[in-house]
C-alpha positions in Angstrom: 6.0 -54.4 31.5 3.7 -55.1 28.8 5.4 -56.0 26.0 2.4 -55.8 23.6 2.3 -52.4 23.8 6.3 -52.1 23.8 5.4 -54.2 20.0 2.7 -51.3 19.1 4.8 -48.0 19.7 7.6 -50.1 18.3 5.5 -50.6 14.6 4.2 -46.7 14.4 7.7 -45.5 15.2 9.0 -47.7 12.5 6.2 -46.8 10.3 6.5 -43.4 10.5 10.1 -43.6 10.6 10.8 -42.0 13.8 13.9 -42.6 15.8 12.8 -43.3 20.4 15.6 -43.4 21.9 16.3 -43.3 26.6 18.3 -40.6 27.4 18.4 -41.3 30.9 16.0 -43.6 33.4 12.4 -41.4 32.9 13.3 -39.5 29.8 12.6 -40.9 26.3 13.1 -38.9 23.4 11.3 -39.1 19.8 12.9 -37.5 17.0 11.8 -37.9 13.1 11.4 -35.9 10.0 7.9 -34.3 9.0 7.3 -32.4 6.1 10.8 -31.4 5.8 11.4 -30.4 9.9 13.0 -32.2 11.9 10.5 -32.5 15.4 12.0 -33.9 18.6 10.0 -34.5 21.9 10.5 -35.3 25.4 8.6 -38.0 27.1 8.4 -40.0 30.3 7.9 -43.7 28.4 8.3 -44.3 24.9 4.5 -44.3 24.1 4.3 -40.9 25.5 7.7 -39.4 23.5 5.7 -40.5 20.8 2.1 -39.4 20.8 3.8 -36.1 21.6 6.0 -36.5 18.7 2.2 -37.4 16.3 1.1 -34.1 18.1 3.6 -31.9 17.5 3.4 -33.2 13.4 -0.3 -32.4 13.9 0.7 -28.8 13.9 2.1 -28.8 10.4 -1.1 -29.4 9.2 -1.0 -33.4 8.7 -4.5 -35.3 10.0 -3.5 -38.7 11.8 
């Protein structure tokens, strides 16, 4: 595992106040609140789950 990448997604998740946790061997969950809406997505890695969370939040009118 590349630990520098791990720090990148952890830092961004912390900044955005998103919880990322592992539900099973191949399922990671990114969950957080954005503009009063709870968003929870699944991905096969923490960085993918975070990217999917950002995409879902983008549909609320956000610019990244």
